[in-house]
VOPAGU-2260 file (C-alpha; in pm, 1 decimal, decimal comma):
REM VOPAGU-2260
SITE   aa  ch    i         X         Y         Z
SITE  UNK   A    0   -1781,1     510,7   -2108,3
SITE  UNK   A    1   -1826,1     438,6   -2485,5
SITE  UNK   A    2   -1525,0     410,1   -2698,7
SITE  UNK   A    3   -1420,8     743,2   -2855,8
SITE  UNK   A    4   -1155,6     814,6   -3105,7
SITE  UNK   A    5    -819,4    1000,4   -3039,5
SITE  UNK   A    6    -957,8    1310,6   -3210,9
SITE  UNK   A    7   -1276,8    1311,4   -3002,0
SITE  UNK   A    8   -1077,0    1272,7   -2676,7
SITE  UNK   A    9    -854,0    1559,3   -2783,7
SITE  UNK   A   10   -1148,6    1764,1   -2884,5
SITE  UNK   A   11   -1314,2    1689,0   -2536,3
SITE  UNK   A   12    -999,8    1789,0   -2349,8
SITE  UNK   A   13    -899,1    2089,8   -2549,3
SITE  UNK   A   14   -1256,6    2199,1   -2651,7
SITE  UNK   A   15   -1156,7    2577,0   -2651,7
SITE  UNK   A   16    -839,6    2545,8   -2846,3
SITE  UNK   A   17    -910,4    2250,3   -3056,1
SITE  UNK   A   18    -937,7    2410,3   -3378,5
SITE  UNK   A   19    -617,8    2600,4   -3314,7
SITE  UNK   A   20    -431,0    2282,4   -3218,2
SITE  UNK   A   21    -564,7    2068,8   -3494,8
SITE  UNK   A   22    -286,3    1900,2   -3692,7
SITE  UNK   A   23      -6,9    2010,3   -3455,1
SITE  UNK   A   24     210,2    1773,5   -3258,6
SITE  UNK   A   25      85,6    1737,5   -2903,8
SITE  UNK   A   26     266,3    1566,9   -2617,8
SITE  UNK   A   27      42,3    1397,1   -2358,7
SITE  UNK   A   28     171,4    1305,9   -2006,3
SITE  UNK   A   29      19,3    1084,8   -1763,9
SITE  UNK   A   30      23,2    1202,1   -1402,2
SITE  UNK   A   31     -49,4     962,8   -1114,3
SITE  UNK   A   32    -265,4    1132,8    -847,3
SITE  UNK   A   33    -256,0     917,6    -527,0
SITE  UNK   A   34    -603,8     841,1    -398,8
SITE  UNK   A   35    -684,3     754,4     -43,1
SITE  UNK   A   36    -643,7     378,6     -71,0
SITE  UNK   A   37    -517,4      78,7     117,1
SITE  UNK   A   38    -440,2    -127,3    -196,6
SITE  UNK   A   39    -278,8    -444,0     -41,9
SITE  UNK   A   40    -312,6    -623,8     294,1
SITE  UNK   A   41    -161,9    -959,5     312,2
SITE  UNK   A   42     -78,7   -1192,7     608,2
SITE  UNK   A   43     193,3   -1467,8     572,4
SITE  UNK   A   44     110,4   -1713,0     838,9
SITE  UNK   A   45     455,7   -1850,6     907,9
SITE  UNK   A   46     753,1   -1711,0     730,4
SITE  UNK   A   47    1018,5   -1933,4     585,1
SITE  UNK   A   48    1386,1   -1834,8     626,1
SITE  UNK   A   49    1440,3   -1732,5     280,2
SITE  UNK   A   50    1128,6   -1504,0     276,8
SITE  UNK   A   51    1234,9   -1358,3     607,2
SITE  UNK   A   52    1588,8   -1296,2     499,6
SITE  UNK   A   53    1499,0   -1154,0     148,6
SITE  UNK   A   54    1281,5    -899,0     309,2
SITE  UNK   A   55    1585,6    -813,1     531,4
SITE  UNK   A   56    1381,3    -873,1     844,3
SITE  UNK   A   57    1677,1   -1030,6    1016,1
SITE  UNK   A   58    1875,0    -715,1     996,4
SITE  UNK   A   59    1865,9    -493,7    1321,0
SITE  UNK   A   60    1741,3    -749,1    1563,5
SITE  UNK   A   61    1922,2    -810,2    1878,2
SITE  UNK   A   62    2197,1   -1072,7    1903,1
SITE  UNK   A   63    2047,3   -1415,7    1973,9
SITE  UNK   A   64    1698,2   -1317,1    1860,7
SITE  UNK   A   65    1559,5   -1524,7    1585,8
SITE  UNK   A   66    1217,8   -1424,6    1448,7
SITE  UNK   A   67    1218,8   -1667,6    1160,2
SITE  UNK   A   68     890,6   -1839,8    1138,7
SITE  UNK   A   69     679,5   -1552,3    1275,8
SITE  UNK   A   70     395,4   -1414,8    1080,1
SITE  UNK   A   71     432,5   -1133,2     853,4
SITE  UNK   A   72     190,4    -859,5     756,5
SITE  UNK   A   73     235,0    -663,4     432,3
SITE  UNK   A   74      47,2    -333,1     364,5
SITE  UNK   A   75      53,7     -72,0     100,4
SITE  UNK   A   76    -102,3     282,2      97,9
SITE  UNK   A   77    -158,1     590,7    -103,4
SITE  UNK   A   78     -95,2     859,7     -14,8
SITE  UNK   A   79     234,7     713,5     107,9
SITE  UNK   A   80     239,9     925,8     424,5
SITE  UNK   A   81     -60,8     729,0     545,9
SITE  UNK   A   82     188,1     451,8     645,8
SITE  UNK   A   83     284,1     645,5     952,6
SITE  UNK   A   84     -69,5     636,6    1089,7
SITE  UNK   A   85    -100,3     272,1     992,8
SITE  UNK   A   86     210,2     173,0    1181,9
SITE  UNK   A   87      73,8     360,6    1485,3
SITE  UNK   A   88    -260,4     186,4    1460,3
SITE  UNK   A   89     -92,9    -159,6    1419,4
SITE  UNK   A   90     129,7    -105,6    1724,7
SITE  UNK   A   91    -152,0      -0,3    1941,0
SITE  UNK   A   92    -384,0    -273,8    1851,9
SITE  UNK   A   93    -157,2    -587,8    1897,5
SITE  UNK   A   94     187,4    -681,7    2018,8
SITE  UNK   A   95     367,0    -673,2    1689,8
SITE  UNK   A   96     699,3    -516,2    1561,5
SITE  UNK   A   97     756,6    -288,5    1264,5
SITE  UNK   A   98     986,0    -486,9    1027,8
SITE  UNK   A   99     995,7    -213,5     757,4
SITE  UNK   A  100     816,3     116,8     706,9
SITE  UNK   A  101     870,6     338,3     403,7
SITE  UNK   A  102     684,4     668,9     404,5
SITE  UNK   A  103     800,8     752,3      52,4
SITE  UNK   A  104     633,9     456,4    -117,3
SITE  UNK   A  105     371,3     363,9     135,7
SITE  UNK   A  106     485,6      11,8     227,0
SITE  UNK   A  107     454,2    -132,2     582,3
SITE  UNK   A  108     582,2    -484,8     711,8
SITE  UNK   A  109     480,3    -591,2    1051,3
SITE  UNK   A  110     606,6    -912,5    1225,1
SITE  UNK   A  111     488,5   -1102,8    1519,3
SITE  UNK   A  112     277,3   -1400,9    1627,0
SITE  UNK   A  113       3,8   -1503,5    1370,2
SITE  UNK   A  114    -291,9   -1380,2    1584,8
SITE  UNK   A  115    -123,2   -1056,9    1671,1
SITE  UNK   A  116     -18,2    -986,4    1308,2
SITE  UNK   A  117    -362,6   -1080,4    1192,7
SITE  UNK   A  118    -540,3    -860,2    1462,0
SITE  UNK   A  119    -308,6    -562,7    1358,8
SITE  UNK   A  120    -374,8    -591,1     990,0
SITE  UNK   A  121    -752,7    -625,7    1040,1
SITE  UNK   A  122    -756,6    -317,5    1270,5
SITE  UNK   A  123    -561,5    -106,6    1026,3
SITE  UNK   A  124    -785,6    -211,0     741,6
SITE  UNK   A  125   -1103,0    -140,9     959,2
SITE  UNK   A  126    -968,0     195,6    1084,6
SITE  UNK   A  127    -867,0     331,1     737,7
SITE  UNK   A  128   -1206,7     212,9     591,7
SITE  UNK   A  129   -1440,0     332,1     877,0
SITE  UNK   A  130   -1253,3     625,6    1039,5
SITE  UNK   A  131   -1056,1     768,0     762,9
SITE  UNK   A  132   -1276,8     695,9     466,4
SITE  UNK   A  133   -1008,8     519,8     257,4
SITE  UNK   A  134   -1095,6     266,5     -22,2
SITE  UNK   A  135    -961,3     -58,2     120,1
SITE  UNK   A  136    -893,8    -401,4     -17,3
SITE  UNK   A  137    -968,9    -751,9     135,9
SITE  UNK   A  138    -717,6    -903,6     362,9
SITE  UNK   A  139    -538,1   -1209,0     181,0
SITE  UNK   A  140    -381,9   -1479,9     393,9
SITE  UNK   A  141    -127,2   -1749,2     301,5
């Protein structure tokens, strides 16, 4: 799109009322409309204690269990409710655990062995792209 002036933009938006609104104060508000998108997919190969604890993944495990050093998968979705389907797909595709799921912001953290987490993240991305028609990102690994 070519650069346009503020006046040209206002005229384009308010084409019917532009003459009536000219010279008056207008308030513009930005509204975020969530798209169908998986905008982050990241696999941390082996978590360090500080990362694991700062993500609070050590809370809620059974006494004596220590999952430090396991792989971590991080995923982010819009609309946010899609995270529920993603958690289901991840759990059914590999032996992983849900470390954190937030259906109000679309964040999912999964943990487990490296190959299991990688498989689960790959299957979630594939399923959202091919089956659900979401725009997806590449999977990053560290």
